[in-house]
N, C-alpha and C positions, 0 to 999 in steps of 0.2 A: 504494500500500500504506500502511496506517495506521502512524503512528509507534509507537503502543502498542496492545496488545490492548484491545478495547472494555471487557471485563469481566475481572476476575481474582478468584481465590478469596481469601477472607479468611485471614489467617495464623493458625494455631493459637496458643492461649495456652500459653506454657511453664509447666507446673505439674507438680510431682512428687507422686506418691502421692495422686492425686485421690481424694477420699472419696465424692463425691456419687453415683456410679453404684451403690454398694452400700447406700445408705441407703433407708429406707422412711418415708414421711411418716406421722406418727401423730396430728397435730393440724392444724387449719386455721390459716392465717395471719390476721393482722389484715387485714380487708378494708377498702379505702378506695374508695368510689365517687367517680369524677370525672365522672359523668353530667352534672352541672349546670355543668361547665366544659368539659371536653374534648368530651364528647358534644354539649352544647348549642351550643358555638361552631362546631361543624362542620355544623350543620343548615342546609339551604337557607333555612328560615324559623326563626330562633331562637325559643325559647319565650318567651311573655309572662310577666310576674311571677306571674300567677295559675296558669299552667301549671307554672312552676318550683316553686311552693309545693305544688301537688298532687303533683308528682314527688318533692319532698323528703319529704313525708309518706309516700309509698309506700316510699321507701328506708328510712325509719325503721321502718316496719311490717315490712319484710323482715328487718330486724335489723342494718343497718349502724350501726357505732359511730363511724365516721369518714366524713365526707361533705364533699368539696370543693365549695363552693357558688358559686364564681365568681372573677372577676378585678376586684375592686371599684375598682381605680384605672384600669381600662380603659374603663369606661362608667358612666354615672349609673344605668342600670337595675340593673347588678350591685351597685353601692354601695347603692342603695335596698333591694335584695333582702336583703342582709346585715343592714341595719338593721331591716328588717321581722322577720326571723327572731329577732333579739335582743330588740327592743322589744316584740313581740307574744307572746313566750314560746313560740315554736314548737320550740325546741331542747330535747329531753329532757335530764335531768341526766347521763345516761350516754353522751351523744353529743358528740363534738367536731367542730365545723365547721372547715373548712380554707379559706384564701383564698390566692390566687396573686399574686405580684408579680415584676416584674423588679428587678434590682439597681440601682435609680436612686432617689435620695433623695426626690424629690417623689412618686414612685409608692409608695415604702415608707411615707412619712408618711400618704398618703391611705389606704393599706391598713390601717394601725394605727388611723386615725381610724374606719374602718368597723367595727372590733371593739369600740369603746367599750361597756363594760357587759357584755361576754360573760363567762360563767363559766369556760369553757375553750375553747381554740381552737388551731389550728395555723397559723402563718404560713409559707407555702411560697415560697421564693425560688429562682430558677434562673439559671444561666449556662452557655451552651454551651461545652464544653471540647474539642471536636474541632478538629484543625488545619483541616479544611474550613471550619468556622465561624470559628474564631479568625483565621486568616490571610486568608480570602477574603470573609467577611461583615463581621467587626468590623475587619479590617485591623490586627490586633494580634498580637504574638508571645505565646508561652506565659506569659512573665513578666507581661505586661500583662493577659492573661486571668485569671491567678491573682489579680492585684491587684483586678480587678473583683469576683471572688468574695469575697475577704477584706474589701474595703471595703464591699461590699453587706451582708455579715453584720454588720460593725461598725455600719452605719447602722440595721440592724434592731434590734440591741442598744440603741443610743442611743434610737431611737424608742419602743421598748417601755418602757425605763426612764423616759423622760420622761413617758410616759402612765401610769406605775405599773402596768404590766401584765406585767412580766417573769415573775411567778410564775403567771400564768394562761395564757400563750401559749407553746406549744411551737414549736420551729423545725424546719422541713424544708428541706433544701438538695438541689437536683438538679443534678448535673453533666450538663446536657443532652447528648445524643448520647454517652452513656457508652460504648456498645459500639463507637463509631467513634473513640474517644479512646485516647491512649497511657495504659496502665494505671498506669505509674509516675508519670506526671504527675498523674493523677486522685487517686492516693493522697496525693501531696504536697499537692495543693490542698485535699483534704477534711480533711487533718490540720490545715492552717493555719486552715481555717474553724472547726474544733472548738476550736482554741486561742483564737480570738476569742470564740466563744460561751461558753466557760468550762465549769466542771463541770456535769454534767447527769445526770438519770435517763434510763434507756434510752428510755422512752416519750416523753421531751421533746426528744430530739435525733435527728432522722431523716435518714438519708442515702438519698435515692431515686436508684437507679442505673438509668436508663431505656434501653431499646432504642428510642430516639426514632424512628429509621428502621431497620426490620429488614433488616440487611445480612448478618448472621452466622447460621449454623445454630444451633438451640436448644442443642446441647451446648457450643458456644463461649460462649454467654451464661452458662451454668452455670459453666464454667471461670473466666470473668472474675469472677463473684460469689464463688466459693470462694477464688480467689487474693486478691481484695480483702479478704475477711473474715479470711483467715489472716495478712494483713500489716498491717491497719489497727490502729494502737496504742490506739485508744479504744473497742474493741468492747464493753467492759463499761459504757460510757456512751452507746452508740449503737444505734439500730435500723436495720437494712438493709432497705430497701424496694425493690420492683421495679415497673416500669411498662413493659410490653411492647406494642409496636405490631404490626400484623398485615400488614405489607407483603408478606411472603412466605407468609402463611397459617399461621404457626407460633406465634402469640402464646400460645395455651393451652399448647402443648408447651414453649415456651421458659420460660414462667412456672413450670410444674410442676417442670422441671429446676432452675430457679433457686432454688426453695424447697428442693429436695433439697440444693442447694449452701450453704444456710444463711440465706437471706433469710427474714424472718418477717412481712413485711407486703407486700401486693399491691394495687396500684392498677389499676382498670379500670372498665368500664361494663357495663350490662345490654345484652345482644345485641351487645357490641363496638362500640357507636356511637363515632364519633370521626373525625378527619380522615383523608383517603385511604381505606385499607381498614379503619381503625378500631383500637381498643384490644383488650387482653385482654377476652374475654367472661367476666366474673366468674361469671355464672350457669353456664356450661359447666364451668369449673374447680371451682366449689363442688359441683356435683352429681356430677362425676367423683369427687371425694373421698367424697361420700356413698355412691356405689356401691361404694366400697372399705372401707366401714365406719367412716369418719371423720365425726364430727359437723361439718358445715360452718359451724355457728353462723349460718346464714341460712335463712330460711323461704320456699321456693318452692312451698308446697303449694296456693296459689291462683294457679296459672300463668295461667289464662285472664284473670283480673282484671289481672294484671301486664301481659300482652300488650296488653290493651285500653288501659290507661293509657299505655303506651309508644307504641303506634301513634297514639293520638289526639293526644299531645303532641309527638311527633317527626315525624309525617307520613311515617314509614318503616315499611313493612310487615315483619312478622317472616316470614322465609322458611318455607315449608311443610315444609322438611327441616331446620330448626334442630334440633340434637341433642336438646333437651328440650322446647322450646316449639312446635315445628312441628306444624301440624294433622295431618300425615300420618305422624308419627313412630311412633305406636303403632297404626298400621293396617296390616294385611297384605292385599295384593291377590293375592299368589300363592297358589294352592291348596296347594302343598307347604308353604309357610310357615304357612298357616292350620292345616293338619293337624298340623304339629309343635307349634305353640303350644297347640292344643286338647289334644293328648296330654300336654303339659307341665302344663297346669292339672289334667287328670284325675289325674295321678300326682304331684302336687305334694308330698305327704307323703313318698313314697318318695325323691324327689329331695332333699328337705331332709335326710333321714336319711343318704343316700349322701354328700352333699357337706358335711354339717354346717353348712349356712347356710340362712337363712330364705327367700331369694329367689335362684333360679337357674332361668331359663326360656329355652327356645329363642327366639332372635331378640329378646328383650326384656331388655336388660342392667340395667334399673332398673324397679321396679314403677311403672306409670303412675299409680297412686293416690297416690304420693309427691309428684306435681306436680299433683294434682287432676284427673287424666285417667283414661280407661278404655281398655282394649284394644278396638279395633274390628276384627272379623274378616271384615267384609263391606264392599262398596262401599255405604255408607249415606249418605243425605242427609236431614237433619231440620232443624227450625227453628233449631238451634244450629250448623248447618254454616256455615263461613266461605266467603267468595267464592273463596278460594284452592282449597279442596277441591272446590267445585262446578265451577269451571273445569277443575280437574285431571281430573274425570270426563269432561267434554265432550271434552277433548283425548285422554285415554287410550282411551275407549270409541268415540268417533265421529270423531276426527281434526279436530274443530272447534277452531280457535285464535282466540278473540276477542281484539281489542286490549286491552291492559292497562287502559286507561281505561274500558273497558266492563265490567270484572269486577264493580265495585261494583253496577252496575245489575242484572246477572244475579243476583248474590247476594241483592239486595233483592227481586227478583221471586220467587225461591225462598222466601225467608223470609216474604214476604207471603202466598204461597199456603199454606204450611204453618201459619202462624199462623191463617189463616182456616179451614182444613180439618183441621189436626192430622195425626198419623200420620207416615209416612216416605215418601221417594221412593226408587225404585230408578233405575238409569241410564236406563231407557226412559221413566219418568215425567219425568225431567229433560229429555230430548230433546223430548218432547211440549210441555212448558212453554216451553222455549226457542223452538221453532218457532211456538207460538201467540202468544207475547208479542213476539218480536223479528223474525220472518222473514216477509216478504211481507205485512205487516199491512194489512188492508183498512180503509178509512176514508173521510173526505170527499175526499181527494186521490187521483187515479189518472191514468194516461196510456194512450194507444193510438195506432195508426197512426204508428209511429215509423219514420223513415228517417234514414240518415246518409250522408255522403260525405266523402272525403278531398280537401282543397283544398290546392293547392301555393302556396308563397310563396318568397321569395328564399332564406330560410334555413329548411330543414325543411318539414314539412307541418303542417296543423292540420285539425281536424275540424268539420264542420258537421252539425247535427242539426235535424230538423223533426218535430214531434209534436203530437198533440192533448192538451191538458191539461184535466182535468176537476176542478171543485170542486163537490161535491154534484151539483146538476142543471144547472150552467153549464159550458160547454165552450169552449175557446179554442184557436186554432192558433198555436203558438209555434215560434220558430226562433232559433238563435244559433250561434256558433262557439267553439272552445276548443282547448287543447292535447291534449284527449282527449274521449271521449264524455261522461263524467261532468262534466267541466269545462264542456263546451258546454251540457249540460242545465241545470246550475246557473246559468250565465250567462243562459240563456233565461228561467228562472223569476225571477231577480232583476230582470232588465230589464223583465219584464212587470208586476211589482207584484201578481201573483196568488197570492203566498204571503207569509207573514211574512218579514221580512228575516233572512237567515241568512248565516253564514260556513261554508264547507266546510273544517273544521279537520282531519279525518282521513279517509283512505280506504285500504282494503287489500282484497286479494282472495286467494282460495285455491281449489284444486281439491279436491272431495270424491271421493276414490277415485283409482285409478290406471288404470282402463280407458278406452278411447277415448271412450265416451259419458258420462264422469263429469260431474257438474254442477259449476257454479261457485258459490262462496259469497262474497259481497262484504259489507264492513262500511263504513258511512259515519257519521262523527261530525259533527254540526252544532252550531254555536254560534248560538243564535237570540236575536234582540234581545228583551230583557225577561225572559229565562229564565236563571237562574244556572247551570243544569246543562248539561253537554255531553251532547247527546242522541244515542244510537246506534241505528241501524237496520241490519238485515241483509236481504240479498236472495239468493234462490236461484233459479237458472235454468240451462238448458243453454247459453244464450248469455251470455258474460261481461259484455257491455254491459248486457243486460237485467237481470242480477243486480245490477249497480251501480245502475241506475235504481230497481229495486225497493227497494234499501237506502235510497236517498235518500228515496223516497216513504214508506217505513216510518217513517223518522226524523221526517218532517213529521207524519204521522198520529199518532205517539206524542206529539209535542209538543202537538197539539190535544187528544188524548184524556186524557193523564195529567199534563201539565205546565201546564195552564191558559193555553196560548198561544192567543190569539184566532184564529178562522178568518178568512182573508183570501182574497178571490177572488169 
């Protein structure tokens, strides 16, 4: 039996006469994008300087007035990027960039150096204040953690004064893991940090109180924020900021409640990019406010362009069900939903008069036009359809589930066809195109007279195959073994030298339908020498082995037909 329970509930925050549950937000917070720090550092492939600049310009265009641009003491690339923004004049006069540092002198000095010549900026310093970090990561007690924060702030003051930048650079301090810290301790620490910083305008001294790892429910985050604000002695000289992570999927809810509790600044990223499950998705919270009649001070009216820039630079696709940016969010597939929305549009003026508001529509809580979209009432596929929507129709209508890495090729085939011929596809047209381009494709390569046998060995069995391989008008008798039929066939082809050199990188199969004579559908992904693309073919047959062989042959024929791979054999 375990000594302690594995998980326990977080303790409620003692707070009397809490106010936040009865408040209503009337204005948007100051939004601070941390896409180029938190979001970028968490990417499998970090953005290049060119990509970061494109992303920065997009954030400015959306309307962000505060943008954290990096950790200049942590890498030369980040340092150079900050310098480029300043020296090349990329920072608008009404935008403050922010830079992050740990509370260590050489890192602080390097950070201040990166800001030379900036007109206005924020220097953001952080120290983890939870006992989990203090005792077991830093190996320090609370007094020593407090000294880290105080000394770090003193070093920031000294560095800025030495550089004659104190009047241009605001200070942001984060007690990291705020929601996992003792509140009385954080209050004392943040009070001493302010004492060291000295007198300030509210906008120039920021206390960022993060839910670094989401361990508490959203209401407890709000309780901590309200309790902190009600007890902090320098609230007339300080801005309280929040930074919520999404470990339990509640970052948007936690942030909204924290704003009700009195915070006036919110850090986050577009689409919630960030380490683990990510950060607050600023786009969702901002458009939630818009749907309640609050001007979010951010412009997402060109959503498709934003999605394109984010996907291209982050290599992370936006989910098709993202609340505002997803490709399927404003599409109704259900007949009853379609009917309700149609009636809503027909009686829109009556609805406006009844509810005294301009937009109230069945199943559509925000006007799609506000994010540059349109309501789609049918399963429609046109030249603007994304790969996610195309594959969704294949899955929903026909039970075809292509591998994720094949989605882009399917989307491109659809777009090429529609660019060439115009018009729209319905689901039947899509199936015809999919079968014509990717399934059992005829070409220079083919096989026949196939036989297989199971061969025993000391550990397990393996498969032997024999077949006739044909390359245009030449035919060869090939054989080999493998841990399965598709493996044996691939080995035979590679050993024969009668095909381009390839690596079998992906293989999957499924059954089409549930009846006894249902056909098998197989997918094969080949990495072919000299070709940068992973080439997918599909095979359909009543025999699952033959479906797999057809998929491999299709991939080879696609390579020769459409990817400029030389014919071998």
